[in-house]
C-alpha positions, 0 to 999 in steps of 0.5 A, a space after each residue: 520790251 521782250 528783253 526786259 520781260 526775260 530779265 525780270 522773269 528769269 531773275 525772279 525764278 533764279 532768286 528762288 534758287 538763291 533763297 534756297 541756297 542761302 537758307 542751306 548756307 545759314 544752317 551750315 555755319 556755326 551760330 557764334 558770329 566770330 566762328 561764323 565769319 571764320 567759317 565763311 572765310 574758310 569756305 569763301 569760294 562757296 559763299 563768295 560765289 553764291 553772293 556774286 551769282 545772287 548779285 548778278 541775278 538781282 541786277 537782272 530783276 533791277 534792269 527789268 524793273 527800271 525798264 518797266 518803270 520808264 516804259 509804263 511811266 508807273 509809280 509802282 514800278 518806280 518804287 519796285 526799282 528803288 527797292 531793288 537798287 537799295 538791295 543791290 548795295 547789300 552784295 558789295 558790302 558783303 563781298 568786300 566786308 566779310 573777306 579776311 577782315 577783323 571781327 569788328 569790321 565784319 560785324 559792322 559790315 553785317 549790320 550795314 548789309 542787313 539794314 540795307 537788305 531789309 529796307 530795300 526789301 520793304 520798299 520792293 514789296 510795298 511797290 509790288 503790293 501797289 502794282 498788284 493792287 492796280 493789276 488787271 493782268 492776273 486771273 482773279 484767284 491769282 490776283 488775290 494770292 499775289 496781293 496777299 503775299 506781297 502785303 504779308 511780305 511788306 508787313 514782314 519786313 516792316 516788322 523787322 525794321 520796327 524791331 518786332 521780329 528779327 531777320 532770323 525769325 523772318 526766314 521761317 516765312 521764306 516760302 511765302 517769298 518764294 511763291 511770290 517771286 514765281 508769281 512775279 516771273 509769271 506776271 512779268 512774262 504776261 506784260 504786253 506792249 502798250 497799244 497806240 491809238 
């Protein structure tokens, strides 16, 4: 239980760092896609290293979520775990599909990675919303903040899926997700083992 709490909470904190780095890297590269892919390859140590680190961090979060799903026998943790599992597929796609590949392959990989990431996050945040809806751990004010932010995040990714906004538009609301991940870290650390009667 303690190891799962550490994995979930540490991973949730470290995700915040990778989100900040991702936004920095997005702003650093050229806007034109062909030039951007070339820029990524020219700076592969930085981009590839970031994605590998993020992949490992997301694995920490996934392992914690899977343990909680099994331990608490909870549908909300199961939904969270499934979302996280889908998100994990994003990283092998990018690591294998962007490096020294023809533009057509890179574009197809980019589309696949984006769709995988967006759908995974949609499921992940729906699971979080359901988990916080049933939560009795957080103080009342933090409960409402967590519930609101997870609901907004789920609606945000649903809007991307429906084509109402683009992934680039959604980056404006990254601070919402940053705050939510910090709450996730705190929530995971507050989880207690079940008591037997």
